[in-house]
C-alpha positions as CSV (number, residue, x, y, z in Angstrom):
1,X,55.4,-39.5,13.0
2,X,56.2,-35.7,12.7
3,X,60.1,-35.3,11.7
4,X,62.2,-32.3,12.3
5,X,65.6,-31.4,12.7
6,X,66.3,-28.9,15.5
7,X,69.8,-28.1,16.6
8,X,71.0,-30.3,19.5
9,X,72.1,-28.2,22.5
10,X,74.8,-29.7,24.5
11,X,74.1,-27.9,27.6
12,X,71.2,-25.4,28.8
13,X,70.9,-23.4,31.9
14,X,67.3,-23.8,32.7
15,X,65.3,-22.0,35.5
16,X,63.1,-24.0,37.6
17,X,59.4,-23.7,36.5
18,X,56.5,-25.7,38.3
19,X,54.0,-26.6,35.3
20,X,51.2,-24.0,35.4
21,X,50.1,-22.3,32.2
22,X,53.3,-23.5,30.2
23,X,55.4,-26.5,29.8
24,X,59.0,-26.4,31.1
25,X,61.7,-25.5,28.5
26,X,62.8,-28.7,27.6
27,X,66.3,-29.6,26.2
28,X,66.4,-29.6,22.4
29,X,67.2,-33.0,20.9
30,X,68.3,-34.0,17.3
31,X,65.3,-35.5,15.7
32,X,67.0,-37.9,13.4
33,X,66.1,-39.6,10.3
34,X,66.5,-43.3,11.0
35,X,63.6,-45.3,9.6
36,X,63.2,-49.1,9.9
37,X,61.2,-51.6,7.5
38,X,59.3,-54.0,9.5
39,X,57.7,-56.4,7.1
40,X,56.7,-53.6,4.6
41,X,55.7,-51.0,7.5
42,X,58.1,-48.0,7.8
43,X,58.7,-47.1,11.4
44,X,60.7,-44.0,12.4
45,X,63.1,-44.0,15.2
46,X,64.4,-40.5,15.5
47,X,66.0,-40.9,18.9
48,X,68.2,-44.0,17.9
49,X,71.1,-42.1,18.9
50,X,70.1,-42.0,22.6
51,X,70.7,-45.7,22.8
52,X,74.5,-45.1,22.9
53,X,74.4,-44.1,26.5
54,X,78.2,-43.2,26.4
55,X,78.1,-41.0,23.3
56,X,79.1,-37.3,24.0
57,X,75.8,-36.0,22.6
58,X,73.8,-38.6,24.9
59,X,75.8,-37.3,27.8
60,X,75.4,-33.8,27.0
61,X,71.5,-34.6,26.8
62,X,71.6,-36.5,30.1
63,X,73.1,-33.4,32.0
64,X,70.6,-31.1,30.3
65,X,67.8,-33.1,31.4
66,X,69.3,-33.3,34.8
67,X,69.7,-29.7,35.1
68,X,65.8,-29.3,34.1
69,X,64.5,-32.0,36.4
70,X,66.5,-32.0,39.6
71,X,65.5,-28.1,40.5
72,X,61.9,-28.8,39.5
73,X,61.4,-31.8,41.9
74,X,63.4,-30.0,44.5
75,X,61.1,-26.9,44.3
76,X,58.0,-29.2,44.7
77,X,56.6,-27.9,48.0
78,X,55.6,-31.3,49.2
79,X,59.1,-32.8,49.0
80,X,60.7,-31.5,52.1
81,X,58.0,-32.6,54.3
82,X,57.7,-36.0,52.5
83,X,61.6,-36.7,52.5
84,X,61.7,-36.1,56.3
85,X,58.8,-38.4,57.1
86,X,60.2,-41.0,54.6
87,X,63.6,-40.9,56.5
88,X,61.7,-41.4,59.8
89,X,59.5,-44.3,58.3
90,X,62.6,-46.0,56.8
91,X,64.5,-45.9,60.0
92,X,63.5,-49.4,61.8
93,X,65.4,-52.4,62.1
94,X,65.3,-55.2,59.2
95,X,66.6,-58.5,59.3
96,X,66.7,-61.6,57.2
97,X,65.6,-65.0,58.1
98,X,68.4,-67.2,59.8
99,X,70.2,-69.7,57.6
100,X,71.9,-72.5,59.5
101,X,75.4,-74.1,58.7
102,X,77.4,-76.3,61.1
103,X,76.7,-74.9,64.5
104,X,76.0,-71.4,63.3
105,X,73.5,-69.1,62.0
106,X,73.8,-66.6,59.4
107,X,71.7,-63.6,58.8
108,X,71.7,-59.9,57.7
109,X,70.6,-56.8,59.4
110,X,70.1,-53.2,58.8
111,X,69.7,-50.8,61.6
112,X,67.5,-48.5,59.6
113,X,69.3,-46.1,57.6
114,X,72.5,-47.9,56.7
115,X,73.0,-48.1,52.9
116,X,73.5,-51.7,52.8
117,X,72.4,-54.6,55.1
118,X,75.6,-56.1,57.3
119,X,76.1,-59.9,57.3
120,X,76.4,-61.4,60.7
121,X,77.3,-65.1,62.1
122,X,76.0,-66.3,65.6
123,X,76.8,-69.1,67.7
124,X,74.3,-70.3,70.3
125,X,73.4,-67.6,72.5
126,X,76.8,-65.6,71.9
127,X,76.4,-62.2,70.5
128,X,76.4,-61.9,66.7
129,X,79.5,-61.1,64.6
130,X,80.0,-59.1,61.7
131,X,81.2,-61.4,58.7
132,X,80.9,-58.6,56.0
133,X,79.8,-55.0,56.0
134,X,79.4,-53.7,52.5
135,X,78.9,-50.2,53.9
136,X,82.7,-49.9,54.3
137,X,83.5,-50.9,50.6
138,X,82.1,-47.6,49.1
139,X,81.6,-44.2,50.4
140,X,78.4,-43.7,48.5
141,X,77.1,-47.0,49.5
142,X,76.9,-48.2,45.8
143,X,78.8,-51.8,46.5
144,X,75.9,-54.1,47.4
145,X,76.2,-57.6,48.8
146,X,73.7,-59.2,46.3
147,X,73.9,-62.7,47.6
148,X,75.6,-65.1,50.0
149,X,75.6,-68.7,50.9
150,X,77.6,-70.4,53.7
151,X,79.4,-73.6,53.4
152,X,77.8,-76.7,54.9
153,X,80.4,-76.8,57.6
154,X,79.8,-73.0,58.3
155,X,83.5,-72.2,58.0
156,X,83.3,-70.2,54.9
157,X,80.9,-67.7,53.1
158,X,80.5,-67.4,49.3
159,X,79.2,-64.0,48.4
160,X,78.5,-61.6,45.6
161,X,79.3,-58.0,45.2
162,X,77.9,-55.7,42.6
163,X,78.9,-52.2,41.8
164,X,76.7,-49.2,40.9
165,X,73.5,-51.1,40.4
166,X,75.0,-53.2,37.8
167,X,73.7,-56.9,37.3
168,X,77.3,-57.9,37.0
169,X,78.7,-59.6,40.0
170,X,82.0,-60.7,41.4
171,X,82.2,-64.0,43.7
172,X,84.7,-64.1,46.6
173,X,85.2,-66.3,49.5
174,X,85.5,-65.3,53.1
175,X,86.6,-67.3,56.1
176,X,84.1,-66.9,58.9
177,X,86.4,-67.2,61.8
178,X,89.1,-64.6,60.6
179,X,86.8,-62.4,58.4
180,X,89.6,-62.6,55.4
181,X,88.9,-63.3,51.8
182,X,90.7,-66.1,50.1
183,X,92.8,-65.5,46.8
184,X,89.5,-66.9,45.1
185,X,88.0,-64.3,43.0
186,X,85.3,-65.3,40.1
187,X,84.6,-62.7,37.5
188,X,82.3,-62.4,34.5
189,X,79.3,-63.6,36.8
190,X,75.7,-62.5,36.2
191,X,72.6,-64.4,36.9
192,X,74.0,-66.9,39.2
193,X,73.2,-69.2,42.2
194,X,75.6,-70.3,44.9
195,X,75.8,-73.9,45.6
196,X,78.5,-75.5,47.7
197,X,79.3,-79.2,47.5
198,X,78.6,-81.2,50.6
199,X,82.7,-81.2,51.3
200,X,82.6,-77.4,51.7
201,X,85.7,-77.3,49.2
202,X,84.0,-76.1,46.1
203,X,80.9,-74.8,44.5
204,X,78.8,-74.4,41.4
205,X,78.2,-70.9,39.9
206,X,77.2,-69.6,36.6
207,X,79.1,-67.1,34.4
208,X,79.7,-65.8,30.8
209,X,82.8,-66.4,28.8
210,X,85.9,-64.4,29.0
211,X,85.9,-61.0,27.2
212,X,88.6,-58.6,26.5
213,X,89.9,-56.9,29.5
214,X,89.6,-53.6,27.9
215,X,86.1,-53.8,26.9
216,X,83.3,-52.2,28.3
217,X,81.2,-55.1,29.5
218,X,78.2,-53.0,31.3
219,X,75.9,-53.1,28.3
220,X,77.1,-56.0,26.3
221,X,74.8,-58.3,24.5
222,X,74.7,-61.5,26.8
223,X,75.4,-64.8,25.0
224,X,76.7,-68.4,26.2
225,X,75.8,-68.4,29.9
226,X,77.3,-71.5,31.3
227,X,77.4,-73.5,34.6
228,X,80.9,-74.2,36.2
229,X,82.3,-75.9,39.2
230,X,85.1,-74.0,41.2
231,X,87.4,-75.8,43.4
232,X,88.7,-73.7,46.4
233,X,92.4,-72.5,45.9
234,X,92.3,-73.0,42.2
235,X,92.6,-70.4,39.4
236,X,89.2,-69.5,37.9
237,X,90.9,-70.4,34.6
238,X,91.0,-73.9,35.5
239,X,87.2,-74.3,36.7
240,X,85.4,-77.2,35.2
241,X,82.6,-76.7,32.8
242,X,79.7,-78.7,34.1
243,X,77.0,-77.6,31.4
244,X,77.0,-75.5,28.3
245,X,73.4,-75.2,27.1
246,X,72.7,-75.8,23.3
247,X,72.0,-72.2,22.5
248,X,73.8,-69.0,22.8
249,X,70.8,-67.3,24.4
250,X,69.7,-70.0,27.0
251,X,70.6,-70.0,30.8
252,X,72.1,-72.6,33.1
253,X,71.9,-72.8,36.8
254,X,73.1,-75.4,39.3
255,X,72.3,-76.5,42.9
256,X,73.3,-79.4,45.2
257,X,70.7,-81.6,47.0
258,X,71.1,-81.3,50.9
259,X,72.7,-84.7,51.2
260,X,75.4,-83.7,48.7
261,X,74.5,-86.8,46.6
262,X,73.3,-84.9,43.4
263,X,74.0,-81.9,41.6
264,X,71.2,-80.4,39.8
265,X,71.3,-78.4,36.6
266,X,68.3,-76.3,35.2
267,X,68.6,-74.9,31.7
268,X,66.0,-72.3,30.7
269,X,65.2,-70.5,27.2
270,X,64.8,-67.2,29.1
271,X,61.8,-65.8,30.9
272,X,59.5,-68.7,30.0
273,X,58.4,-70.8,32.9
274,X,59.5,-74.1,31.2
275,X,63.0,-75.6,32.1
276,X,65.2,-78.5,31.5
277,X,66.5,-80.5,34.5
278,X,69.6,-82.7,34.7
279,X,70.7,-84.6,37.4
280,X,74.2,-85.8,38.0
281,X,75.0,-88.6,40.7
282,X,78.2,-87.2,42.6
283,X,78.7,-90.7,44.1
284,X,80.4,-89.8,47.1
285,X,79.4,-86.4,48.7
286,X,82.6,-85.8,50.3
287,X,84.6,-86.3,47.1
288,X,82.2,-85.2,44.3
289,X,82.9,-86.0,40.8
290,X,81.4,-84.1,37.9
291,X,82.6,-86.4,35.1
292,X,79.5,-88.7,34.5
293,X,76.7,-87.9,32.2
294,X,73.2,-86.9,33.9
295,X,71.4,-89.7,35.1
296,X,68.0,-87.8,34.4
297,X,66.6,-85.2,31.9
298,X,63.2,-83.8,32.5
299,X,61.6,-81.2,30.3
300,X,63.4,-81.6,27.2
301,X,60.5,-79.7,25.3
302,X,60.7,-76.8,27.7
303,X,56.9,-77.1,28.1
304,X,56.9,-77.5,31.9
305,X,58.8,-76.4,34.9
306,X,60.7,-78.5,37.1
307,X,62.2,-77.5,40.6
308,X,63.8,-79.9,42.8
309,X,62.5,-79.3,46.6
310,X,64.7,-82.1,48.4
311,X,65.3,-85.8,48.2
312,X,65.3,-88.8,50.2
313,X,68.1,-91.3,48.9
314,X,67.4,-91.6,45.1
315,X,63.9,-90.3,45.3
316,X,63.4,-86.5,44.2
317,X,60.6,-84.4,45.5
318,X,59.8,-82.1,42.5
319,X,57.5,-79.0,42.2
320,X,56.2,-79.0,38.7
321,X,53.8,-77.6,36.2
322,X,53.7,-80.9,34.1
323,X,50.2,-81.8,33.9
324,X,49.0,-78.9,36.4
325,X,49.2,-75.6,35.3
326,X,48.7,-74.5,39.0
327,X,51.6,-76.9,40.1
328,X,51.9,-79.9,42.0
329,X,54.6,-82.0,43.8
330,X,55.5,-85.5,42.4
331,X,58.0,-88.0,43.5
332,X,60.6,-89.2,41.0
333,X,63.0,-92.3,41.7
334,X,66.0,-91.8,39.8
335,X,66.4,-95.5,39.7
336,X,63.3,-95.4,37.2
337,X,62.6,-91.7,36.2
338,X,60.2,-92.2,33.4
339,X,56.9,-90.3,33.6
340,X,54.9,-93.7,34.2
341,X,56.6,-94.2,37.3
342,X,56.2,-90.7,39.0
343,X,53.7,-90.6,41.8
344,X,51.9,-87.6,43.2
345,X,52.6,-86.3,46.6
346,X,50.5,-83.1,46.8
347,X,48.0,-82.8,43.8
348,X,47.2,-79.8,41.8
349,X,44.2,-77.7,43.5
350,X,42.2,-74.6,42.8
351,X,44.9,-72.5,44.3
352,X,48.2,-72.1,42.5
353,X,51.2,-73.4,44.6
354,X,54.0,-70.7,44.7
355,X,56.7,-72.5,46.5
356,X,57.4,-75.8,48.7
357,X,60.1,-76.1,51.2
358,X,61.5,-79.5,52.7
359,X,61.8,-78.8,56.4
360,X,61.8,-81.0,59.4
361,X,61.1,-84.1,57.2
362,X,57.9,-82.6,56.2
363,X,56.6,-80.3,53.2
364,X,55.7,-76.8,53.7
365,X,53.4,-75.9,50.8
366,X,52.7,-72.2,50.0
367,X,49.7,-71.4,48.0
368,X,48.1,-68.2,46.6
369,X,44.5,-67.6,47.2
370,X,43.3,-64.5,45.5
371,X,46.9,-63.1,45.9
372,X,47.2,-63.8,49.4
373,X,49.3,-66.6,51.2
374,X,48.2,-69.8,52.7
375,X,50.6,-72.4,54.3
376,X,50.0,-75.9,54.5
377,X,52.0,-78.9,56.1
378,X,52.3,-82.4,54.3
379,X,53.9,-85.5,55.0
380,X,56.5,-86.7,52.4
381,X,53.8,-89.5,51.7
382,X,51.4,-86.7,50.7
383,X,49.4,-86.8,53.8
384,X,47.8,-83.3,54.5
385,X,48.9,-82.5,58.3
386,X,47.1,-78.9,58.6
387,X,47.1,-75.4,57.7
388,X,49.2,-72.8,59.4
389,X,47.4,-70.0,61.0
390,X,48.7,-66.7,59.8
391,X,48.5,-63.3,61.4
392,X,45.7,-62.0,58.7
393,X,45.8,-60.8,54.9
394,X,49.3,-60.8,53.7
395,X,52.3,-62.5,52.4
396,X,54.8,-65.2,53.6
397,X,57.4,-63.9,51.4
398,X,60.3,-65.7,52.9
399,X,60.6,-69.5,54.3
400,X,63.9,-70.9,55.7
401,X,64.6,-74.3,57.4
402,X,66.7,-77.5,57.0
403,X,65.4,-81.2,56.3
404,X,66.8,-82.3,59.5
405,X,65.7,-79.4,61.7
406,X,62.4,-79.6,63.5
407,X,61.3,-76.1,62.7
408,X,60.8,-73.8,59.9
409,X,61.1,-70.0,59.9
410,X,59.0,-67.6,57.9
411,X,58.5,-63.8,57.4
412,X,55.0,-62.6,57.4
413,X,54.4,-59.1,55.7
414,X,51.5,-57.0,54.8
415,X,50.7,-53.5,53.6
416,X,51.2,-52.1,57.2
417,X,53.5,-55.0,58.7
418,X,57.1,-54.7,57.5
419,X,58.2,-58.4,58.2
420,X,57.9,-60.0,61.5
421,X,59.7,-63.6,61.9
422,X,57.7,-66.7,62.9
423,X,59.2,-69.8,64.2
424,X,56.9,-72.8,63.0
425,X,57.0,-76.2,64.7
426,X,56.7,-78.7,61.5
427,X,55.3,-81.3,64.1
428,X,52.6,-79.2,65.7
429,X,52.0,-76.7,63.0
430,X,52.1,-74.0,65.8
431,X,53.7,-70.7,64.5
432,X,55.3,-68.3,67.1
433,X,56.3,-65.0,66.5
434,X,60.0,-64.7,67.2
435,X,61.1,-61.3,66.1
436,X,59.5,-58.0,64.8
437,X,60.7,-54.5,64.2
438,X,59.9,-51.7,66.5
439,X,57.7,-49.5,64.0
440,X,57.5,-45.6,63.8
441,X,53.8,-45.6,63.1
442,X,50.5,-47.4,64.4
443,X,49.5,-50.0,61.9
444,X,46.0,-50.1,63.6
445,X,45.3,-46.7,62.1
446,X,45.2,-48.2,58.5
447,X,43.1,-50.9,57.0
448,X,43.1,-53.0,53.8
449,X,40.3,-54.3,51.7
450,X,40.4,-56.6,48.6
451,X,37.8,-56.0,46.0
452,X,37.1,-57.8,42.6
453,X,36.3,-55.7,39.5
454,X,35.6,-56.7,35.9
455,X,38.0,-56.0,33.0
456,X,37.2,-54.9,29.6
457,X,36.2,-58.8,28.5
458,X,34.6,-59.4,31.9
459,X,37.4,-61.0,33.4
460,X,37.2,-60.9,37.3
461,X,40.4,-59.1,38.7
462,X,41.4,-58.9,42.2
463,X,42.7,-55.5,43.8
464,X,44.1,-54.5,47.3
465,X,42.9,-51.0,48.4
466,X,44.8,-49.6,51.5
467,X,44.2,-46.1,53.4
468,X,44.0,-44.5,56.7
469,X,40.9,-45.3,58.7
470,X,37.9,-42.7,58.3
471,X,38.5,-42.3,54.4
472,X,35.7,-40.6,52.9
473,X,34.7,-41.9,49.4
474,X,34.2,-38.4,47.8
475,X,35.9,-38.8,44.7
476,X,38.7,-36.3,46.1
477,X,41.2,-38.5,47.7
478,X,44.7,-38.4,45.8
479,X,45.2,-42.3,44.6
480,X,48.3,-44.0,43.8
481,X,47.7,-47.1,41.5
482,X,50.6,-49.5,41.3
483,X,50.9,-52.6,39.2
484,X,53.0,-54.9,37.1
485,X,51.4,-57.7,35.3
486,X,53.9,-60.0,33.6
487,X,56.7,-62.7,33.7
488,X,54.4,-64.9,36.0
489,X,55.4,-62.5,38.8
490,X,52.7,-62.4,41.6
491,X,52.2,-59.0,43.2
492,X,51.5,-59.7,46.8
493,X,51.0,-57.7,49.7
494,X,54.0,-56.1,50.8
495,X,55.2,-53.2,53.2
496,X,56.7,-49.9,51.9
497,X,57.6,-46.8,53.8
498,X,56.9,-45.1,50.3
499,X,53.2,-46.4,50.4
500,X,52.6,-45.6,54.0
501,X,53.8,-42.1,53.8
502,X,51.2,-41.8,51.0
503,X,48.5,-42.9,53.1
504,X,49.6,-40.9,56.2
505,X,48.8,-37.9,53.8
506,X,45.3,-39.2,53.2
507,X,46.0,-41.1,50.1
508,X,44.8,-44.2,48.8
509,X,46.9,-46.9,47.6
510,X,45.6,-49.5,45.2
511,X,47.3,-52.6,43.9
512,X,45.4,-54.9,41.4
513,X,46.5,-58.4,40.2
514,X,46.7,-58.1,36.5
515,X,47.0,-60.9,34.1
516,X,50.3,-61.7,33.1
517,X,51.1,-62.5,36.7
518,X,51.4,-65.7,38.5
519,X,48.6,-65.2,41.1
520,X,46.2,-67.6,39.5
521,X,48.7,-70.0,37.8
522,X,50.0,-70.5,34.2
523,X,46.8,-69.9,32.5
524,X,46.4,-66.5,34.2
525,X,50.0,-65.8,33.1
526,X,49.8,-66.8,29.6
527,X,46.5,-64.6,29.2
528,X,48.7,-61.5,29.6
529,X,51.7,-62.5,27.2
530,X,52.6,-62.0,23.6
531,X,49.2,-61.4,21.5
532,X,47.3,-61.2,24.7
533,X,49.5,-58.5,26.5
534,X,46.6,-55.9,25.7
535,X,44.6,-57.6,28.6
536,X,47.1,-56.3,31.0
537,X,46.5,-52.8,29.9
538,X,42.7,-53.4,29.7
539,X,43.0,-54.7,33.4
540,X,44.9,-51.6,34.6
541,X,42.6,-49.3,32.9
542,X,39.6,-51.1,34.4
543,X,41.2,-50.8,37.9
544,X,41.3,-47.0,37.3
545,X,37.7,-47.0,36.2
546,X,36.6,-49.0,39.3
547,X,38.3,-46.6,41.6
548,X,36.8,-43.5,40.0
549,X,33.2,-45.4,39.8
550,X,33.5,-46.1,43.5
551,X,34.4,-42.5,44.2
552,X,37.7,-43.4,45.8
553,X,39.1,-41.0,43.6
554,X,38.5,-39.0,40.4
555,X,40.7,-38.5,37.2
556,X,42.1,-35.4,38.5
557,X,43.4,-37.0,41.8
558,X,44.6,-40.3,40.2
559,X,48.4,-41.1,39.7
560,X,49.9,-44.3,38.4
561,X,53.3,-45.8,39.0
562,X,55.2,-49.1,37.8
563,X,58.6,-50.4,37.2
564,X,60.4,-52.4,34.8
565,X,57.6,-54.4,33.0
566,X,55.4,-52.2,35.0
567,X,57.0,-49.0,33.4
568,X,55.8,-50.5,30.0
569,X,52.4,-50.9,31.6
570,X,52.4,-47.1,32.6
571,X,53.7,-46.0,29.2
572,X,51.1,-48.1,27.3
573,X,48.2,-47.2,29.4
574,X,48.7,-43.3,29.4
575,X,48.9,-43.6,25.5
576,X,45.7,-45.4,25.5
577,X,43.7,-43.7,28.4
578,X,45.4,-40.4,29.0
579,X,42.1,-38.9,30.2
580,X,42.1,-41.1,33.2
581,X,45.2,-40.0,35.2
582,X,46.5,-36.9,36.5
583,X,50.3,-38.2,37.0
584,X,52.2,-41.0,35.9
585,X,55.5,-42.4,36.7
586,X,57.0,-45.1,34.5
587,X,60.1,-46.4,36.1
588,X,62.9,-48.1,34.3
589,X,60.6,-49.4,31.7
590,X,60.6,-51.4,28.6
591,X,59.6,-48.8,26.5
592,X,60.7,-49.7,22.6
593,X,58.9,-52.8,22.3
594,X,60.4,-53.2,18.7
595,X,64.1,-53.2,19.8
596,X,64.1,-54.5,23.5
597,X,65.6,-58.1,22.5
598,X,68.8,-56.3,21.1
599,X,70.0,-54.9,24.4
600,X,71.9,-57.1,27.2
601,X,69.2,-59.7,28.6
602,X,66.4,-58.5,26.7
603,X,66.4,-61.4,24.2
604,X,65.2,-63.6,27.3
605,X,61.8,-61.6,27.4
606,X,60.8,-63.0,24.1
607,X,58.9,-65.8,25.9
608,X,56.5,-63.1,27.5
609,X,56.5,-60.4,24.9
610,X,57.3,-62.1,21.5
611,X,59.5,-60.0,19.1
612,X,59.5,-57.9,16.2
613,X,61.7,-60.5,14.5
614,X,58.4,-62.1,13.1
615,X,55.5,-60.7,11.4
616,X,53.2,-62.0,13.9
617,X,55.4,-60.4,16.9
618,X,55.6,-57.1,15.1
619,X,51.7,-57.0,14.5
620,X,51.0,-57.0,18.2
621,X,54.0,-55.2,19.5
622,X,53.8,-52.1,17.4
623,X,50.0,-51.0,18.3
624,X,51.1,-50.7,22.1
625,X,54.9,-50.1,22.2
626,X,55.0,-46.8,24.1
627,X,57.5,-44.7,22.2
628,X,55.6,-45.8,19.1
629,X,52.4,-44.7,20.2
630,X,52.8,-41.1,21.6
631,X,50.5,-38.4,19.6
632,X,51.7,-34.9,19.3
633,X,49.1,-32.6,20.9
634,X,47.6,-35.2,23.2
635,X,46.8,-34.2,26.7
636,X,49.2,-36.6,28.4
637,X,49.1,-36.5,32.4
638,X,52.2,-35.1,34.2
639,X,54.9,-37.7,33.6
640,X,58.2,-38.5,35.5
641,X,60.1,-41.2,33.6
642,X,62.7,-42.9,36.0
643,X,65.9,-44.7,34.9
644,X,69.6,-44.9,35.9
645,X,72.9,-44.7,34.0
646,X,74.0,-48.4,34.9
647,X,70.9,-50.2,34.4
648,X,71.9,-53.0,32.4
649,X,68.6,-54.8,32.9
650,X,66.4,-52.4,31.1
651,X,69.0,-50.2,29.2
652,X,68.5,-46.6,29.9
653,X,68.1,-46.0,26.2
654,X,64.5,-47.2,26.6
655,X,63.6,-44.4,29.2
656,X,65.8,-41.8,27.2
657,X,64.0,-42.4,23.8
658,X,60.7,-42.4,25.6
659,X,61.2,-39.1,27.7
660,X,62.8,-37.4,24.3
661,X,59.7,-38.4,22.4
662,X,57.2,-37.2,25.1
663,X,58.9,-33.8,25.4
664,X,59.0,-33.5,21.6
665,X,55.1,-34.5,21.2
666,X,54.1,-32.4,24.4
667,X,55.8,-29.0,23.7
668,X,52.5,-27.2,24.2
669,X,51.3,-29.5,27.0
670,X,51.0,-27.6,30.5
671,X,51.6,-31.0,32.1
672,X,55.3,-31.4,32.5
673,X,57.1,-34.5,30.8
674,X,60.4,-34.9,32.7
675,X,63.0,-37.6,33.2
676,X,64.9,-38.5,36.3
677,X,68.3,-40.1,35.6
678,X,70.2,-41.8,38.7
679,X,74.0,-41.6,38.5
680,X,75.6,-44.8,39.6
681,X,72.4,-46.6,39.9
682,X,70.9,-49.7,38.2
683,X,67.7,-51.4,38.0
684,X,66.9,-51.2,41.4
685,X,68.7,-54.1,43.4
686,X,71.3,-53.1,45.8
687,X,70.4,-49.5,45.9
688,X,71.6,-47.5,48.8
689,X,69.1,-46.5,51.4
690,X,69.9,-42.8,50.7
691,X,69.4,-43.1,47.1
692,X,66.1,-45.0,47.7
693,X,64.8,-42.1,49.9
694,X,65.8,-39.4,47.5
695,X,64.1,-41.0,44.7
696,X,60.9,-42.0,46.6
697,X,60.8,-38.3,47.7
698,X,60.9,-37.1,44.3
699,X,58.3,-39.8,43.2
700,X,55.9,-39.1,45.8
701,X,56.2,-35.2,45.7
702,X,55.6,-35.4,42.0
703,X,52.5,-37.5,42.4
704,X,51.3,-35.6,45.3
705,X,51.6,-32.2,43.7
706,X,49.9,-33.3,40.4
707,X,47.0,-35.2,42.0
708,X,46.1,-32.9,44.7
């Protein structure tokens, strides 16, 4: 890698310039001399200093980048109209599915342009009542209600709040009748569930150990995640430690069965699918005791996943990959939990089981068939009761219901359907549309097709392609290609005002289901991990080549976008195939594959990525790591890197170092290499609606401008 030592300019007044014959005047950045030795290979890391996001020179660099990028994006001729239309498209009512507790139903609702959804409670046919409005907690809308759970009797709500996009949360307890919070405040919380005991007097939650009150916890390395039990009215310091995993980088979560008899503890090593499942018999649900040892331990070797769906007395119904890479449902009697005594309720099939819900005394099984949802009802003895007719090609992305209630609720979503609610009779199997938003567009004007293409090694990969009816395949259509490909996450049909605004302008939206995801089960996932990660990039490049060959678009009209692991995907792919794309947006991406494990939650991703801590891991990470494979003089597409100053999931140093390297290597490239840095923002969860619209307007305007 070329090394030089230009003087760092702490601030620059930059004139907006749209890329034409010359690149923008990038802020200078000190090109340091840090070199690491990985098993005999010397690797330069000249922008190591940008990992310290609060250092004065980093803050000055950030301000200089904002001074460059903000006016350039605002000057794009497409932006004003896009922002206006995005605001209109976002302005529709959105509701969560109802959750029942006692005689009440709880749900969240956003009227359209509210920064945060509001939590409501409703009794019978009475008008809904506000329980918590997070829009009143911060003027800029950056305090988010990230999760909530009513107590079994419906008298209280446990809820979590997060500030400025951080993954750090605080748990509070609110009395539903009065709308007032109790004195219970639980801190040091991250990656937690909220599980009430049946007596409604306490809950299980997960947190990290206490730290110095003066320490800045935002970007700290995370260790010793533990499960605790909090009794209402007591100090957090007296909370009972329920489970401490054996190793510092493992994670612990907890839940309670619907009848309140058993506490369930799940321990995972990180992003891997396998987990250990411990079961505690609480004896009396109305007087729970956590002192006894677990009555069962499943998955000691972490090779399989175990998720308890529900129970009937001492029999647990468990969704597992044990002996079934595409999952199956087994029944396990805690009186005799050995593997030899399990019995199969729902066997593994050709389609992967994504989820199972215990509702109405039956099981509602969600399967994925070529990345689209199928629902089937089963009895608890395993008898198939019939498939549920769905509105079309799409995803049931939310399911709700209780074991003792006759109906399930689900939300159906597609590329042109933003989430209607259906009420499903678990006895008859009939689904009835119960609620749907009024839309500021005509869904029938758009169409979605599913195609299958061959990747580099011949693997058959599915892809959804959506566009406005009447599209001509002439190779001239601006096209947005979006993907993820990792962590067993399935990328299913979903509605997005962003994508609709793109299609309204005559653009094509394409979404392939790359290896690394969960669309076809564990084998599909593993085929895109560690030493096989290159398959994901090959699948993505092959999707672009298919769109070009079939004349949906051409390279000069093709843009790509991805977030998080998808940001890594974009960065690696434009390094390997810069000629395929006109524009690229890597969002909050993992861009330094040699050091990702050293920051916040990064160590948990080693199950998917591997690690440069081993010679084997370094050997396959180094060849595709985005910041390490940028070549000076290469004609990269116009690139807009996205990050946020409070992203403690994928720390902003990844994007800072990537953008600095791209600007250094592309100083003579007419295509701009910009970075957009959000203030008081995080990885994406809980982002206020106003900030979402601003970011999307920037992204779409950038892509539209450089793919037209």
